[in-house]
N, C-alpha and C positions, 0 to 999 in steps of 0.2 A: 602486410599488415598496415592498417591505417595508423597515422601518427597519433590520433586520439587514443586508439587502443594501446599503443606502446606507452603512452603517458600513464594510462590507467594501470597497466601491468606494472610499470615502474613504481607507481604509488602503492600498489598492493604489496610489492616487495618491501617498501619502506614501512608500511603499517604492520606487516607481519613481523618485521624486525622489532618494532616497538612492542608488539604483543609479547615477544620473548622476554622483554624487560619487565613486563607487568601489564595485565589487562585492566581496562576501565570500561564502563558502559559506553562512553563516548567513542572510545577506540573500537569497540565491537560494532557500533553503529556505522562508523566511518569505513571499517573493513567490509561490512556487508553492503553498504551503499556502492562501493567501488565494484563489487562483484555484480550487483544489479545493473550498473552501467554497462558492464561487459555483456550482460544478457541482452540489453537493448541494442548493442552494436553487432552482435553475432547473428549470422544467418543460418547457423547450424543448430538444429533442434537439440542434438546431443550436447553441444557446448552450453547452450542456454540452460538445459536441465542441470548440468554439472555445476555451473556457477550459481544457479538458484539453490541447489542443495547446500552449497557452502554458505550462502547468505543466510538461509534458514537456520542452520546450525549456529552461526555466529550470533544471530539475533535472539534465538532461544536462549543460548548460553548467557548473553548479555542481560536478558530479562531475569534470569534466575540466579546467576552467580553472585550477585551483590546484595547484601542485606539492606543497604540504603542507597538511594540515588534520588536526585531531584525528579519531581513528578513529570516535568516536561521531557526529561530524558527517557523516562519509562514509556511515556506516551509516544515519543519518537521511535523507540525500539518496537513498540507494539504496532504502530502504523506501518513501519517499514516491513515488519513481518507479514502484516495483512497484504501489503502491496506485493510482496514476494509470492504469497499464495495466489493472489489474483493473476500474477504473471504466469504461474503454473497453470492456472485455469485457461488463460489466453492461449498458451502453447498446446495444452492437451485437450481442452474442452471438457475436462472431467469436473462434474459439479461438486465432487467432494472437496475440492480446493476452495470453492466459494463457501461451503459449509464450515470449513476450518477457519476461514476469514471471519465468519459470523461468530464462531466460538471464541476467537481471540478478542474480538472487539466488544461484544455485547456486555461483558462484565465491567467495562470501563466507560460506558455511555453516560454515566452520571456526572462526568466532568465537563460535559457540554462542549467538547471539541468538535468543531464543524467537520473536520476531515474524517473523523470517526463516523459521523452520520453519513457522509458521502460514500465512504468505503462500504458501509453496511447496505446502503441503497444499491451500490454497484453489485455487491455479492448477491443481494436479493433479486435484482434484475437478471443476473446471470443464471439464477435458479428458476427464473420465470415466476417469481413470487411478487406479483404486481402490487398486492395490498401492502406487503412489507416494504417494497421499494418506495411506494407512495408515502408510507409512514416516515421512513428515514429521510426522504427528500424534503418532506414538510418540516421535519426537525432541522435539517440542514439549512433550509431557507430562512430560519429564524436566528441563525448565528451570524456573527460578524465575518466568518470565513466564507459565507455564501458567494459563489461565483456563477451567475446565471449563464454566462457564455460557456464555461466549462460544462455545466449541466446540459446545455443545448447541444454541445458538440460531442459529448461523450457517446460513443457507439452503443454502450450498454442500455442507454435510455431511448434508442431509436423506436422501440415498440410503443413508447408512451407519448411520442411527439404530437400525436393528433388528439390525445385525451384532453378534455377540458381542464381537469385538475392540473396537468402538467403545464399547459399553456398559461393558466392562471398563476401558477407558482412563478413562472419565469416573468410574466407581465408584472406581477406585484412588486418584483424587485427591480425591474428596469425603469419603473416610473417613480 
């Protein structure tokens, strides 16, 4: 086992112990993030799905268990939940996971978080919804979070690279 994996597993044990003392939204986010890191390190599909299942449960629980939490923490839990479902999509290629991502994020688009628009564009592209992907990328391009290099390099947007609208979005931000 790689040293990095051992450190993550040790940290999971520590955060799980903290959970026994009492849960918080931040702790739920931390615990889920550690499991998602293991997904990225694992070469086993079965392990990846196992850790994703754990992460999803922790994130869902963190979003609903607490009556009040800071908005940025709720957004963080929601974005990580969306990322977990898109990891599911990457592993399984099942479009239902992209749909779930859209269902999680659409209700919170009014807060103008660029990462939400990016993830919605990613989910739309995964479902071959070009018009929606373009819509969300345009919104993303108008935020301070916009990263033209990320947009250019992300594999989900490969089908759009030659489209004028995509080229113009990237160009408008690079100049």
